[in-house]
C-alpha positions in Angstrom: 88.0 -51.6 12.9 86.9 -50.3 16.8 86.5 -46.8 16.7 85.3 -46.5 20.3 87.9 -45.0 22.3 86.2 -46.3 25.8 84.2 -49.2 26.8 82.0 -50.7 29.6 84.0 -52.9 32.5 83.1 -54.2 35.4 85.9 -53.3 37.8 86.7 -55.1 41.4 86.0 -52.4 44.0 87.9 -51.9 47.9 84.8 -54.2 48.7 85.4 -57.1 46.3 82.3 -56.5 44.4 81.9 -54.6 41.0 81.4 -51.3 39.7 80.2 -50.8 36.1 82.5 -47.6 34.2 83.4 -46.4 31.5 87.3 -47.0 30.7 89.4 -47.2 27.6 89.7 -49.6 25.4 92.4 -51.7 24.7 94.7 -51.1 21.9 96.8 -53.7 19.7 100.2 -52.8 20.7 102.0 -56.0 18.4 101.8 -56.8 15.2 100.6 -60.7 15.8 97.5 -59.3 18.3 94.0 -59.5 17.7 91.3 -57.0 19.1 88.1 -58.7 20.3 84.4 -57.7 20.9 83.5 -60.1 24.0 80.0 -61.4 23.5 79.8 -63.8 26.6 82.0 -64.1 29.6 81.4 -66.9 32.2 81.9 -66.5 36.2 83.7 -69.7 38.0 85.0 -71.1 41.5 88.1 -68.8 41.0 86.0 -65.7 40.4 84.0 -66.6 43.0 87.1 -66.9 45.5 87.9 -63.5 45.0 84.2 -62.2 45.0 83.5 -59.7 48.2 87.3 -60.0 49.5 89.2 -57.2 50.2 92.1 -57.4 48.0 94.0 -54.5 47.2 96.0 -55.5 44.3 93.2 -56.4 42.6 91.1 -53.4 43.2 90.0 -51.3 40.2 91.2 -54.1 37.7 89.3 -56.0 35.3 88.6 -59.6 36.1 87.5 -62.8 34.2 88.9 -65.6 32.4 86.2 -67.5 30.6 85.1 -65.9 27.5 84.3 -66.0 23.7 84.2 -63.2 21.6 84.1 -61.6 17.5 87.5 -60.6 15.8 87.1 -57.2 15.2 90.4 -56.2 14.6 94.3 -58.1 13.5 97.8 -56.5 13.6 99.4 -57.0 10.3 101.2 -59.9 11.3 97.9 -62.1 11.8 97.3 -65.2 10.0 95.1 -67.4 11.5 92.1 -64.9 12.0 90.1 -62.2 10.6 87.7 -59.4 11.4 84.0 -60.7 12.0 85.7 -64.1 13.1 83.5 -66.1 16.2 86.3 -67.1 18.3 87.1 -68.2 21.7 90.1 -67.0 23.9 92.6 -69.0 25.5 93.4 -66.9 28.6 96.4 -68.9 30.2 99.0 -66.3 28.4 102.5 -66.3 29.9 105.8 -64.3 29.5 107.1 -66.4 26.3 110.7 -66.5 27.6 111.0 -68.7 30.7 112.0 -72.1 30.4 108.7 -73.5 31.3 106.7 -71.1 27.9 109.9 -72.6 25.8 108.2 -76.2 25.5 104.5 -74.8 25.8 104.0 -75.4 29.5 102.9 -71.6 29.9 100.7 -73.0 32.7 103.9 -73.1 34.6 105.0 -69.6 33.9 106.8 -67.9 37.1 105.1 -64.8 35.4 101.7 -66.3 34.8 98.9 -64.4 36.4 100.8 -60.3 35.8 101.0 -61.4 32.1 97.4 -62.9 32.1 95.8 -60.2 33.9 97.2 -57.2 31.7 95.8 -59.0 28.5 93.5 -61.6 27.7 92.4 -62.2 31.6 90.1 -58.5 31.3 86.8 -60.7 30.1 84.1 -58.7 32.2 84.2 -55.9 29.9 83.2 -54.9 26.1 86.9 -55.7 24.4 89.8 -57.4 25.3 93.4 -58.0 23.2 96.0 -60.3 23.1 98.4 -62.5 21.0 96.5 -64.2 17.7 97.8 -67.9 18.6 95.4 -67.7 22.2 92.0 -67.2 19.5 90.9 -70.4 18.5 87.8 -70.0 15.7 84.7 -72.0 16.3 82.8 -73.8 13.9 79.5 -72.4 13.0 77.3 -74.6 15.1 79.0 -74.0 18.5 77.4 -71.1 20.2 78.8 -68.2 22.1 77.5 -69.2 25.5 78.7 -73.0 25.0 82.4 -71.7 23.7 82.7 -70.2 27.2 82.8 -73.5 28.8 86.1 -74.3 27.1 88.0 -72.8 29.5 86.5 -75.2 32.0 86.8 -77.8 30.0 90.3 -77.8 29.0 91.3 -77.4 33.0 89.5 -80.9 33.1 91.2 -82.0 29.6 94.6 -80.8 31.6 93.9 -83.2 35.0 92.4 -85.8 32.6 96.0 -85.6 31.0 97.8 -85.9 34.4 95.6 -89.0 36.0 96.8 -91.0 33.2 93.2 -92.4 33.5 92.1 -96.0 32.2 89.3 -97.9 30.8 87.2 -99.1 33.4 88.5 -97.4 36.1 86.4 -96.5 39.0 86.6 -92.8 39.3 85.3 -90.4 42.2 84.5 -87.0 41.3 84.4 -84.9 44.1 82.2 -81.5 43.1 79.5 -80.9 40.7 80.2 -77.7 39.9 81.3 -76.5 36.0 85.0 -77.9 36.6 83.3 -81.3 38.4 80.6 -81.7 35.4 83.4 -81.0 32.9 85.6 -83.6 34.2 82.6 -86.1 34.8 81.9 -85.8 31.1 86.0 -86.2 29.6 86.2 -89.3 32.4 83.2 -90.8 30.6 84.6 -90.4 27.0 87.8 -92.5 28.5 85.7 -95.4 29.7 85.6 -94.4 33.2 82.8 -95.5 35.9 82.3 -92.4 37.7 80.4 -91.5 40.7 80.1 -87.8 41.8 79.6 -86.6 45.1 78.2 -83.1 46.1 75.9 -81.6 48.8 73.7 -79.3 46.5 71.2 -82.3 45.2 70.1 -79.9 42.0 73.6 -80.1 40.8 73.8 -84.0 41.7 71.0 -84.3 39.4 72.8 -82.6 36.7 75.8 -85.0 36.7 73.0 -87.7 36.3 71.7 -86.3 33.2 75.0 -85.9 31.9 76.4 -89.8 32.6 77.3 -90.3 36.2 77.2 -93.8 37.0 76.4 -92.7 40.8 75.9 -89.5 42.8 76.1 -89.0 46.7 75.0 -86.1 48.7 77.6 -86.1 51.2 75.7 -83.9 53.7 72.8 -86.2 54.1 75.0 -89.8 53.2 77.8 -91.4 53.9 80.4 -90.5 51.1 82.9 -93.5 52.1 80.2 -96.1 52.2 78.5 -95.3 48.6 82.4 -95.0 47.2 83.4 -98.4 48.6 80.0 -100.1 47.2 80.5 -98.5 43.6 83.8 -99.6 43.7 83.7 -103.1 45.3 85.1 -102.4 48.6 88.6 -101.5 46.9 88.2 -98.0 46.7 88.9 -95.6 43.6 91.5 -96.0 40.7 91.0 -91.9 41.1 89.8 -89.2 42.7 89.6 -85.7 41.4 88.9 -83.1 43.7 86.9 -80.3 41.9 85.5 -78.7 45.0 88.4 -76.6 46.2 88.3 -73.0 48.0 86.8 -73.0 51.4 86.0 -76.6 51.1 89.1 -78.1 50.6 89.9 -78.9 54.6 86.7 -81.2 54.0 86.9 -82.7 50.6 91.1 -83.3 50.2 90.6 -85.6 53.2 87.5 -87.2 51.6 89.6 -87.5 48.1 92.5 -89.4 50.3 90.2 -91.8 51.9 87.9 -92.5 49.2 91.0 -93.6 47.1 92.3 -97.2 47.1 95.9 -98.3 47.9 98.2 -97.3 44.8 95.5 -94.8 43.4 95.8 -91.3 42.8 94.4 -88.3 44.0 94.2 -85.4 41.1 93.9 -81.7 43.1 92.0 -79.7 40.6 89.9 -77.8 42.5 92.2 -74.6 43.8 93.5 -73.9 46.9 92.5 -70.3 48.8 95.5 -67.8 48.6 97.8 -68.7 51.9 95.9 -71.5 52.3 97.9 -73.9 54.7 97.6 -77.0 57.7 95.0 -79.1 56.0 95.6 -82.8 58.0 95.6 -85.6 56.1 96.3 -89.4 56.8 99.9 -89.3 55.7 100.6 -92.9 56.7 98.3 -94.2 54.7 98.9 -92.0 51.7 102.9 -93.3 52.4 102.0 -97.1 53.1 99.4 -97.5 50.4 101.6 -95.1 47.7 98.8 -93.2 47.3 99.8 -90.5 44.6 98.8 -86.7 44.9 98.7 -85.1 41.7 98.1 -81.3 41.8 96.9 -79.8 38.2 97.2 -76.1 37.3 95.2 -74.4 34.3 95.9 -76.2 30.9 98.7 -75.1 28.3 99.7 -77.8 25.7 99.8 -81.5 25.8 102.5 -83.1 23.7 102.0 -81.3 20.1 98.4 -80.2 20.6 96.7 -77.4 22.4 94.4 -78.6 25.3 92.0 -76.0 24.7 91.7 -77.0 21.0 91.3 -80.9 22.1 87.9 -79.6 24.0 86.6 -77.0 21.1 86.9 -80.3 18.8 84.9 -82.6 21.2 82.4 -79.7 22.1 82.0 -79.5 17.5 81.5 -83.1 17.6 79.0 -83.2 20.3 81.1 -85.2 22.6 81.0 -82.4 25.2 77.5 -80.9 26.3 77.8 -77.7 27.6 73.9 -76.0 26.9 72.8 -78.5 30.3 75.6 -76.9 32.6 74.3 -73.5 31.8 72.0 -72.1 34.2 71.7 -68.3 34.0 72.5 -65.7 32.0 72.5 -61.7 32.9 73.4 -58.7 31.3 77.3 -57.3 32.5 75.4 -54.2 34.2 74.0 -57.2 36.5 77.3 -58.6 37.1 76.8 -58.4 41.0 73.4 -60.2 40.7 75.5 -62.2 38.6 77.8 -63.1 41.2 75.4 -63.5 43.9 72.8 -66.0 41.9 76.4 -68.0 41.0 77.3 -68.3 45.0 74.6 -69.1 46.5 73.7 -72.1 44.1 71.9 -74.3 47.1 68.8 -71.8 46.7 69.4 -70.5 43.1 70.7 -74.4 41.6 73.1 -72.1 39.9 75.5 -74.4 37.9 77.6 -72.1 34.8 76.2 -68.3 35.4 76.8 -66.6 31.7 77.4 -62.4 31.6 76.3 -61.5 28.2 78.4 -58.4 27.0 
């Protein structure tokens, strides 16, 4: 049982950085909830899009949504985990009452962000609480650090499912950050030939180590030419846009140009809030029947949890998380950790872990 009434947490400031303070420890409020001690939290591209941004609605909030933890206390109705269990926490949580939650498509819940940010998406801290169904037990041989990447892999798994990827497909992945490298590994597991593009050589080097058939730095090389060479002049069957954020006005048009007639573009990278007006060659898209497929987070696919699918693959050694973890910082150095993650061209950062 947790006896600490307060805990250490990193709170978002008015200028968009973090201040580490003592705050009230969350409490189990329902019989099917779990209280867990966070061991490792991760910094992802979504977190970086909020870094050093003035966002009054997020000021004073605990952020973070990639997390592995140890169960400390459970409600009376909890059966799947017990105190002492090592877990990965699924941080996609809807309201449980809408039509989408009813069919386990909770990633599409209209109230997703308000609900998750009050419970499981508060991971730059010492403790968190949430429904027991979101806590997945880790095998002994899967470390907390590796497990923290399961949120990333789950996002990629959802995109893989939406893509309808097939054996021998020619696939382009734009972006060699954590999402792109996760997408690469799942595409290779699916039997595809994969070329990865980015503008950072160190990230592309890791992509090669993780199985990319080819890589191209689109800052110094002609990405379109390289993709056409890789695909025999036809273009990609599927292009996964995994860079997102401020690069989207460049990478989304790239994705459509790289993709063959009748192919698919899966949009995995996130847009900036309110981002509009990205120009695309709509005539080519329409006449070529190129499908644009948005992918949002993850949930279930059929009767299976996409996070559990990824945990199974990681436990079997079919996904490599260790090679993606490049830096580690204590929670007290969270601002330095964010600076390192953002300056990846100089720091060679891919996945930055916070040891809590």
